[in-house]
C-alpha positions in Angstrom: 107.2 30.2 2.9 107.4 33.7 4.2 105.7 36.6 2.5 107.4 38.8 -0.1 107.7 42.6 0.3 108.7 45.0 -2.4 111.2 47.6 -1.5 112.5 50.6 -3.4 116.0 51.9 -2.8 117.2 55.5 -3.0 120.3 56.7 -4.7 123.5 58.0 -3.2 123.4 61.3 -1.3 123.4 64.6 -3.3 121.4 65.7 -6.3 120.4 63.2 -8.9 122.2 63.2 -12.2 120.6 65.4 -15.0 118.1 63.5 -17.1 118.4 63.5 -20.9 115.5 63.3 -23.3 113.2 60.4 -22.7 112.1 57.9 -25.2 108.6 56.5 -25.6 109.6 53.3 -23.8 110.9 55.1 -20.7 107.7 57.1 -20.5 105.6 54.0 -20.7 107.7 52.3 -18.0 107.2 55.3 -15.7 103.4 55.3 -16.3 103.3 51.6 -15.5 105.2 52.1 -12.3 102.8 54.9 -11.3 99.8 52.7 -12.0 101.3 49.9 -10.0 101.9 52.2 -7.0 98.3 53.4 -7.2 97.0 49.8 -7.3 99.1 48.9 -4.3 97.7 51.9 -2.3 94.2 50.9 -3.2 94.8 47.3 -2.2 96.3 48.4 1.1 93.2 50.4 1.9 91.0 47.4 1.0 93.1 45.0 3.0 92.8 47.2 6.1 89.0 47.3 5.8 88.9 43.5 5.3 91.1 42.9 8.3 88.8 45.0 10.5 85.8 43.1 9.2 87.5 39.8 9.9 88.4 40.7 13.5 84.8 41.7 14.1 83.6 38.4 12.7 86.1 36.5 14.9 85.0 38.3 18.0 81.3 37.7 17.3 82.0 34.0 16.6 83.9 33.8 19.9 80.8 35.2 21.8 78.5 32.8 19.9 80.5 29.8 20.9 79.6 30.3 24.6 81.4 28.8 27.6 83.1 25.4 27.5 84.3 25.7 23.9 87.8 25.8 22.7 89.2 29.2 21.9 90.0 30.1 18.3 93.4 29.1 16.9 96.5 31.2 17.4 97.5 34.2 15.3 98.9 31.7 12.8 95.3 30.7 11.8 94.9 31.7 8.2 92.1 33.9 6.8 90.9 33.7 3.3 90.3 37.5 3.1 87.0 37.0 1.5 83.7 38.5 2.3 80.2 39.0 1.0 81.2 42.2 -0.7 84.2 40.6 -2.5 84.0 40.5 -6.3 83.7 37.0 -7.7 87.0 35.8 -9.3 87.1 35.8 -13.1 86.9 32.4 -14.8 90.3 31.2 -16.0 91.0 31.8 -19.7 91.2 29.0 -22.2 94.5 27.1 -21.8 97.2 27.8 -24.3 98.2 24.4 -25.8 100.4 25.6 -28.7 103.7 24.5 -27.2 102.5 21.2 -25.9 100.7 20.4 -29.2 104.0 20.2 -31.0 105.9 18.4 -28.2 106.8 14.8 -28.1 105.1 14.4 -24.7 101.8 14.7 -26.3 102.5 11.7 -28.6 103.8 9.7 -25.6 100.6 10.3 -23.5 98.3 9.6 -26.4 100.1 6.3 -27.1 99.8 5.4 -23.4 96.0 5.9 -23.5 95.2 4.2 -26.8 96.3 6.8 -29.2 93.0 8.6 -29.7 93.1 11.2 -27.0 92.8 10.6 -23.3 90.6 7.7 -22.3 89.4 4.7 -24.3 86.3 4.9 -26.5 83.1 3.2 -25.7 83.9 0.6 -28.4 87.3 -0.6 -27.2 86.4 -0.7 -23.5 84.0 -3.6 -23.8 86.4 -5.3 -26.3 89.1 -5.2 -23.7 86.9 -6.8 -21.1 85.8 -9.5 -23.5 89.4 -10.3 -24.4 90.2 -10.8 -20.8 87.2 -13.1 -20.2 88.2 -15.2 -23.3 91.7 -15.5 -22.0 93.3 -13.5 -24.9 95.1 -11.1 -22.6 98.8 -11.7 -22.1 99.5 -13.7 -18.8 95.8 -13.8 -18.2 95.4 -10.1 -17.4 95.7 -6.7 -18.8 99.0 -5.3 -20.0 100.5 -2.2 -18.4 99.3 -0.1 -21.4 95.8 -1.5 -21.2 95.7 -0.8 -17.4 96.7 2.8 -18.2 94.0 3.0 -20.8 91.3 1.8 -18.4 92.6 3.9 -15.5 92.5 7.1 -17.6 88.8 6.4 -18.3 87.6 6.0 -14.7 88.6 9.1 -12.8 87.8 9.2 -9.1 84.4 10.7 -8.3 83.3 9.2 -5.0 84.6 9.1 -1.4 85.3 5.5 -0.4 87.1 6.2 2.9 87.4 9.1 5.3 89.0 9.7 8.7 88.7 12.7 11.0 91.4 14.3 13.2 91.2 16.9 16.0 93.3 19.3 14.0 94.4 20.2 10.5 95.7 17.4 8.2 98.9 18.6 6.4 100.1 15.5 4.4 98.8 12.3 2.9 101.0 9.9 1.0 100.9 6.4 -0.4 104.0 4.2 -0.2 105.7 3.3 -3.5 104.1 -0.2 -3.6 100.7 1.2 -2.5 100.4 -1.0 0.5 100.6 1.8 3.0 99.2 5.3 3.4 100.5 7.8 5.9 99.0 11.1 7.1 100.5 13.9 9.1 98.4 16.2 11.3 98.8 19.4 13.3 98.3 17.3 16.4 101.9 16.1 15.9 100.7 12.6 15.0 101.6 10.2 12.2 98.8 7.8 11.3 99.6 4.7 9.1 96.9 2.8 7.2 97.1 -0.6 5.5 95.7 -0.4 2.0 95.5 -4.1 1.1 91.8 -4.5 0.4 90.0 -2.7 3.2 91.7 0.4 4.4 92.4 0.3 8.1 94.4 2.3 10.6 97.1 0.0 12.1 99.5 2.4 13.8 99.7 5.9 15.2 102.8 7.6 16.5 103.3 11.0 18.0 106.2 12.9 16.4 109.3 14.1 18.2 110.4 17.7 18.6 107.5 19.0 16.4 107.1 22.8 16.2 103.6 23.9 15.2 102.9 21.0 12.9 104.5 18.2 10.9 105.2 19.8 7.6 106.2 16.9 5.3 106.5 13.2 5.4 108.0 10.6 3.0 108.5 6.9 2.9 111.8 5.1 2.4 111.9 3.0 -0.8 111.4 -0.2 1.1 108.4 1.3 3.0 109.9 0.2 6.3 110.4 3.7 7.6 109.0 7.1 7.1 110.7 10.5 7.7 109.1 13.7 8.8 110.1 17.3 9.3 108.9 20.3 11.1 110.0 23.6 12.7 113.0 21.9 14.2 116.8 21.4 13.6 116.1 17.7 13.2 114.5 15.4 10.6 113.2 12.3 12.3 113.0 8.7 11.0 110.2 6.5 12.3 110.5 2.7 12.2 107.1 1.6 11.1 107.4 -2.1 11.9 109.8 -1.9 14.8 109.1 -2.9 18.4 108.0 0.1 20.5 108.0 3.7 19.3 111.3 4.2 17.6 112.3 7.7 16.3 115.8 8.5 15.1 116.8 12.1 15.0 119.0 13.4 12.0 120.7 16.6 13.1 121.0 19.0 10.2 123.1 21.5 12.2 121.5 24.7 10.7 122.9 28.1 11.3 119.5 29.8 11.7 117.9 29.9 15.2 114.4 29.5 13.8 114.7 26.7 11.4 112.2 24.5 9.4 112.5 21.9 6.7 109.5 22.4 4.4 110.1 19.5 2.0 111.8 16.1 2.1 113.1 13.5 -0.5 114.8 10.2 0.0 117.4 8.6 -2.3 116.5 5.4 -4.1 118.7 3.3 -1.7 117.3 5.1 1.4 120.7 6.4 2.3 120.6 10.1 1.5 117.9 12.4 2.8 117.4 15.8 1.0 115.6 18.7 2.7 114.6 22.2 1.6 114.7 24.7 4.4 113.7 28.3 5.3 117.3 29.6 5.1 117.3 29.1 1.3 119.5 26.0 1.5 119.4 22.4 0.5 120.5 19.9 3.2 121.7 16.4 2.4 122.1 13.9 5.3 123.8 10.6 4.9 122.1 8.0 7.1 125.1 5.6 6.8 127.7 7.9 8.1 125.1 9.6 10.4 125.9 13.2 9.6 125.0 16.1 7.3 127.3 15.9 4.3 126.1 19.0 2.4 124.6 22.4 3.0 124.0 24.1 -0.4 122.9 27.7 -0.8 120.4 27.0 -3.5 117.8 29.9 -3.5 117.4 33.5 -2.7 114.5 32.8 -0.3 112.8 29.8 1.4 113.2 26.4 -0.3 109.6 25.1 -0.2 110.0 22.0 -2.4 112.6 19.4 -3.2 112.3 16.2 -5.3 114.4 13.6 -7.1 114.1 14.0 -10.9 115.3 10.6 -12.0 115.1 7.0 -10.8 118.8 7.0 -9.9 118.6 9.9 -7.5 121.4 11.9 -9.2 119.1 14.7 -10.4 117.9 16.9 -7.5 115.2 19.5 -8.0 114.4 22.4 -5.7 111.8 25.2 -5.8 111.7 28.3 -3.7 110.0 31.5 -2.8 112.2 33.2 -5.4 109.8 31.6 -8.0 112.5 29.5 -9.7 113.1 25.8 -10.0 116.7 24.6 -10.1 118.1 21.3 -11.1 121.3 20.0 -9.5 123.6 17.1 -10.4 124.3 15.2 -7.2 127.6 13.8 -8.5 129.2 17.3 -8.8 127.4 19.2 -6.1 129.5 20.9 -3.5 129.1 23.7 -1.0 131.6 26.0 -2.6 129.9 28.1 -5.3 127.3 25.5 -6.3 126.0 25.7 -9.8 122.7 24.2 -11.0 122.7 22.2 -14.2 119.3 23.6 -15.2 116.9 26.4 -14.3 113.2 26.7 -14.9 111.6 30.2 -14.8 108.1 31.4 -15.6 106.2 31.7 -12.3 105.4 35.1 -11.0 105.5 34.1 -7.3 107.0 31.5 -5.0 106.9 27.8 -5.8 105.0 25.7 -3.3 105.6 22.1 -4.6 107.4 20.1 -7.2 106.4 16.7 -8.5 108.6 15.0 -11.2 107.3 12.4 -13.6 110.2 10.2 -12.7 111.8 9.9 -16.1 114.4 12.7 -15.7 112.6 14.9 -18.2 109.3 16.2 -17.0 107.9 17.7 -13.8 105.1 19.9 -12.5 105.2 22.8 -10.1 102.6 24.6 -8.0 102.9 28.3 -7.2 101.5 31.2 -5.2 100.8 32.9 -8.5 97.7 30.6 -8.6 99.0 28.3 -11.4 100.6 25.0 -11.9 103.1 24.5 -14.7 104.4 21.6 -16.7 108.1 21.6 -17.6 110.6 19.8 -19.7 114.1 19.8 -18.1 115.6 19.9 -21.6 114.1 23.3 -22.1 115.8 25.5 -19.5 115.2 29.2 -19.1 117.7 31.7 -20.3 119.1 34.8 -18.5 116.1 36.8 -19.7 113.6 34.4 -18.2 115.4 34.4 -14.9 115.5 38.2 -14.8 111.8 38.4 -15.7 110.9 36.0 -12.9 113.0 37.9 -10.4 111.2 41.2 -11.3 107.8 39.6 -11.1 108.4 38.0 -7.7 109.9 41.3 -6.3 106.7 43.1 -7.2 104.5 40.8 -5.0 103.6 42.6 -1.8 100.7 40.4 -0.6 100.7 37.6 1.9 99.2 34.4 0.6 98.6 33.1 4.1 96.2 35.8 5.0 95.0 37.7 1.9 93.2 37.0 -1.3 95.4 37.0 -4.4 95.3 40.5 -6.0 94.3 40.6 -9.6 97.7 41.6 -10.7 99.1 38.5 -9.0 97.2 36.2 -11.3 98.1 37.8 -14.6 97.5 35.5 -17.5 100.2 36.8 -19.9 103.3 34.6 -19.8 106.5 36.2 -18.6 109.2 36.9 -21.1 111.4 33.7 -21.3 108.8 31.4 -19.7 110.1 28.0 -20.6 107.1 25.9 -19.4 105.1 23.6 -21.7 101.7 24.3 -20.2 100.0 26.4 -17.5 97.1 25.1 -15.5 94.7 27.6 -13.9 91.5 27.2 -11.8 92.7 26.3 -8.3 93.5 28.7 -5.5 96.9 28.5 -3.8 96.3 30.3 -0.5 96.9 29.8 3.3 99.7 27.2 3.0 102.0 25.4 0.6 99.4 23.5 -1.5 100.5 20.5 -3.5 99.9 18.9 -6.9 100.9 15.5 -8.3 100.8 13.8 -11.7 98.9 10.6 -12.0 101.3 7.6 -12.1 102.1 5.9 -15.4 100.5 2.7 -14.2 97.2 4.4 -13.1 96.0 6.7 -15.9 99.1 6.9 -18.1 100.4 10.1 -16.4 97.7 12.0 -18.3 96.2 13.8 -15.3 97.3 16.3 -12.7 95.6 16.4 -9.3 95.8 19.6 -7.2 94.6 20.8 -3.9 92.6 24.0 -3.7 92.1 26.6 -1.0 88.3 26.4 -1.6 88.2 22.9 -0.2 88.1 21.1 -3.5 90.4 18.7 -5.4 90.8 19.6 -9.1 91.9 17.1 -11.7 93.4 18.6 -14.9 93.9 16.9 -18.3 97.6 17.3 -18.8 97.3 17.7 -22.6 94.3 20.1 -22.8 95.0 22.1 -19.6 91.3 21.9 -18.6 89.9 20.8 -15.3 88.0 17.6 -16.0 87.0 16.7 -12.4 86.2 18.8 -9.3 85.8 16.9 -6.1 84.3 19.2 -3.5 83.7 17.5 -0.2 86.2 19.2 2.2 85.3 22.1 4.4 88.7 23.9 4.3 91.7 24.1 2.0 93.1 20.8 0.6 96.8 20.9 1.3 97.9 17.6 -0.2 96.8 15.2 -2.8 98.3 11.8 -3.8 97.5 9.2 -6.4 97.7 5.5 -5.6 100.6 4.0 -7.6 98.5 1.6 -9.6 94.8 1.5 -8.5 93.6 5.0 -9.6 92.7 6.0 -6.1 93.2 9.7 -5.2 93.9 10.8 -1.6 93.3 14.2 -0.2 94.4 15.8 3.1 92.6 18.9 4.3 92.7 21.6 6.9 89.2 20.6 7.9 90.8 17.8 9.8 90.0 15.0 7.5 91.7 12.7 4.9 89.6 11.2 2.1 90.2 8.5 -0.5 88.4 8.9 -3.8 87.6 6.1 -6.3 85.4 5.7 -9.3 81.7 4.9 -8.9 79.1 4.4 -11.6 77.3 7.7 -11.9 74.0 5.8 -12.1 74.6 4.3 -8.6 73.4 6.1 -5.6 75.8 9.0 -4.8 76.8 9.1 -1.1 80.2 10.8 -1.8 81.2 14.3 -2.5 80.1 17.0 -4.8 81.4 16.3 -8.4 79.8 19.1 -10.2 81.2 20.1 -13.6 84.5 21.9 -13.0 83.9 25.0 -15.2 84.1 27.7 -14.3 86.6 26.6 -11.5 87.0 29.0 -8.6 90.4 30.6 -8.2 89.6 31.9 -4.7 87.6 30.5 -1.8 
């Protein structure tokens, strides 16, 4: 989660070795390095001027607030780095679909949504409705394939529910069965909503031992408990339906004094809890034996994201600030010299979130390089891809929490050895670890990718074309988390403006009382 800094090392003492004749490639590399150094110096000058302007604006805003108002947030309050003088970001280039066009996933998604591209045609949509009215649907209702077909046609475009909090909302998540929704806020409070028919808040609980904010929250598979993490040595388990306010602390016994778990995952039986931490390690806690059973040195920097890649919980996925996603086999994972079974490289900066499709094959990642990527775990990166990713990440010298992404940080050319199937551009990943999630197979056929954006919008990408097909702009600050309902097509968003919103489809001809759903092109890459 921390920022990257590039460092150059000098050689041993004494005179450097004599240099032989240089080739054209060496001269080009030296010229590129000189250009990069000049760009960095220019950016540092610009950043200093922007910081001074920002401090002046903050002081003026403090005077304008007058007495009786709350002071501004602490020094951890992010700044978008923008200003009236800032150049507008360039529109994202057309997506490169060449790899995905020849991949089997394209056929699978097209079959899931009626075989003729994403979404049903105007002809077969009324036909499906007539068949249901005439009783010709199997079991009197739509089949799973027909539900996916309909869900892919009606993308959310309207706010149907909203709730406001006194501080920033960090997380918003539906339970596996869709009956519950939980939000986590910087006021250290978990809020649980029932989603059976009308959405209503039915329980609120203040977290235990929370440092700064609750950073992640997950449900157990039976939806009876939720787990949350923070800047703390403990992950806590909250009993949703228990008497009283029951929180159980799981001690991870870290070696770092300042410790945080940025991401959580729970095994399919609810027994094992996986956490990714700021010390570059994976932690696995066994709730049955009530102790930490593994601490795995997984990444060279913070582990920002963990996930389970398959339904059995044997494939663990982790993504870190080293820009690499690693796959681990739980059955042979140990603390002594752990070796991943797969490695995905292609991002130019740290990974902020991972969301698997759940079939043990595909996943998406979000990154500080201002892109999301689609991966096939059967297409791992080779040594060249890993080396290229390491070099690209080492060159990053900006802080995504406070600054705008420099132009060289959003390069469009793929890295050598990039093993991803598709790259999605158009959303800004700034301020915090923004998240993205694939639509579930039962609600849209898995054909869409929802992402949060630092501009306060929610972007929905077509997985096959890579283009943003919906932009939901109703929040006043960055959207940190998004989540699809498992089967109803609802999309939830949690924002740093202190609100959570639920989005559903509404007939465009009806009166619009929701958010801004302007066409998504060109999509902003910076706030």
